[in-house]
N, C-alpha and C positions, 0 to 999 in steps of 0.2 A: 850645868850644861843643858842647854835647851834641846829639846828633841824636836825633830821636824817629821812631818808625815812622809812616808816613803811612797814613791810612785812605781807602778808596775813597769818593768823594763820592756815588756811586749806591748805593742799597741793594742788598744781595745778593738775587738772584732765587732763589726755591726751585727745586729741580730739577724738571724736567718729568717727570711720571709717564708711564711707558711704557704706551701704549694696547695693550690685548690684541688680538692679531690676530684678525680675524673668521674663524671656522672655514669651511673650504671645503666646499661642498655635495658630498655623495658622488655619484658617477656612478650614474645609475639602472641597476638590475640588470635584465637581460633575462629575462623570464619563461620558464621552461622549457616546451617544448611538451608535456611530460608532464602539466603541470597541466591543460591543455585536454583531452587525451585521457583523463586520469583521470576528469574530470567526465563525459565522454561515456560511458565504460565503466560508471561507477556508475549513470548514468541508464538505460543500456541494460540493465544487470543488474537494476535495480529493475523496469523494464517487463517484462522476461522473467519475473521471479519472480512478479509479479502475474498475468501471463498464464498461467503454468504452474500456479499453485496457488490463485488466487482467482477471477479473472473474465477472460473474453476475448470478443472479437467474432467471430461467424461469419456466413457468408452461405449462402443456400439455392441449391444448384447444380442442382437437378432439380425435377421436378414431383410427387415422391412424396407431398408433404404438401398438395397442392391440395385444396380451394380456400382453406383457411385461411391457408397460407403460400405466397406466390408466389415464383417464381424470382427470385433476386437480392435478396430481402428480407434485411435485416441484423438479426441477433439478438445479444443478450447472453446468455452462458452462464456461470452461476456454479458454483463447484466446492466449495462448503463444505457444502451441505445433506446430501449423501450421505455425508459423514464422520460425521454424527450419526444418520442413519436410512437405510433402504432406499428405493428408488423406490416411488412410489404409482401406482395405475392412473390413467390420464388425463394424466400428466405427459409433457412432451416432452423427450426426452433426446438428447444428442449422444454418440456412442460411436465407438470405433475400428472401422474397416472389418472385415467378416468375414474378409478376407485376413490380419488380424492374429491371429485366434484360431480360426477354423474349421479343424478338422484336415484337411479336404480341400483347402481353398483356401490355407492357410498355406504360404508357401514354405519350402524346406529351410533357407535362410539368411535369417532374419528381419532386417528393417532395424532398426538400433539406434535408441535414443531420440534420439541427437544428430542423426542424419540426418533423422529425422522432424521434429525441431524446426526444422532448417534448411529442409526441404521445405515446411513450413507457414508460413514467414515471408512477409509480403507482398513482392511483387516477385520474390523468389527462386522462389516456387512457380509463377511463370509462365515460367520458363526451360525451353525444350524439352528433353525427355529426362531431366529431374531427377525427374519424378513417380515415386512408388512406391505401388502400390495398398495395401500394408499400412500406409501412413502416412495414408491418406485417413480422413475422418470422415463418419459417416452421421447422419442425424437422423430419428427415428421417435417414435411415441407408445407408451407402456407401456399394454398392455391387460390383462395378467395378471402376477401376482407369484408368488413362491415358494409352493408348496403348492396353488395354484389348479388345479382341473380345468377346462381350457379346450378349447372346441370352436370351430373355424372352419369354416363351411360353404362350399360352392362359390362363393357370392356375396361371401364375405369378411365376413359377419356373424359376430359373436363372442358366444359364451355362456360365462359364467364361473360355475362352481359351480351350474349349472342356471338361471341368470338371464341373459337377453339384455341385453347392454350397451346403454345409452342413449348413442348416439354421434351427436349432431347435426352434428359436424364432418365426418362422412363423407357425401359427396354422390355419389361415383362408385364403385359396387360392380362386382364382376366380372360380365361378361355370362354368362348361362346359356341353354341350349336348353330345349326343351319337357320334356326329361327331367331338367332341373335340373342338367345337367352343363356345365362350362365350362373355360377354360384355367387358372384359378387352383387352386392346391393346397389341400387341406383339412388339418385337424389335429384330433386328439383325443388329448390327453395331459395329464399332470400336470406343472406347472412344477417342475423340480428345485430343491433348495436353492441359494441364491446366484445364481439366474438370474431373468430376466423374459422375457416375450414382448413384442416390440415390432413394431408394424405401421405402415405408412404410412397416412395418412388417405385417400389416393387408392388405395383398395383394388384398383381395376382396373389400376393402373399403378405398382406399387411392388415393388421387389426387397427383400423383407424376410424374416423368419424362416420364412415358408412355403416359400421357395425355396432357402435355404442348404443346400448338399449335406451338410454335416457335422452338422446338427442345427438345430432351429428356435429354440433359446433363447439369449438373450444373457447372458453372464456379467456380473454386476454390477461385477466388477473392470475390465471393459472400458469402462465408462461414463465419459466425460470430464466431463460436468456436465449441469445442468438448464437448458434454455432457458426464460427467464422474461420477457424483454422484447424487443419489436421496436422498433428505433429508426430504421429506414429502410424504406420511404419515410415522410416526416413525416406524411403524411395517414393512415397506418395505424399510427403509433407507439402503443405501449401495452403493458400487461401481457398475457402469454399465460396466460389462465386455464385451470386444469386441474381442473374439477369431476370428482369421482369418477364414472366412467361406470356404476357399479352403483347409483348413487342414482336413484330414480324421477324421471321428468320432472316439472317443475313443472306443476300443472294450469292449464289456460287460465282466464283471468279470466272470471268470469260476466258475461254481458251485462246491462246495466242494464234493468230493467223500466220501460216507459214507456207 
């Protein structure tokens, strides 16, 4: 009796396909502290670059520009205009202190630009003992430019090229006696090339070109920028207009006939 191979009564099940193993999530990488500080340094660099070359805020530390500019007023100073042209009469300029350029006041070892940059940073400039006179900045008004024949009398009144300046912003002139003499110095000279004459609006109380021992005139290269906007206090915010003081005063409006 021949034997036959037996077959399984249950159908053969197909092989079970192998399920792909789910990929394990990578462990989160810790962000390098340098990423944060790099952002801080870039932001600081941009801010310092804008402040150094484009625009910066300044405050009024003294009363030399009264009454138009009050002590602690905050101003914006732009630094682009004078790259295209020279200063004009009537404009308010911020410039390096006379200790930075006056041959008599200038120290033997002038402070470098890096120290002056640090000294003028907010908060740092309030640290006792860090102040440096050559790093200070002054604010005055341009009253005469290169080539002008300028005369300043004992009261602080200014004549340029034979014409008395129209200066409605000046309210406090220097006191004089019956002989016309007083404590303020006079001036009669021609403004040299590349220079301007800058005076404080408060003529009776301003240490300006009339009193600088090394010479009355401000080199244009020492000008930091042009003050053009007061932003504090809010009630006085607005543009600092600089009408040319050689222009004649506007005539008073005629009274209506009635």
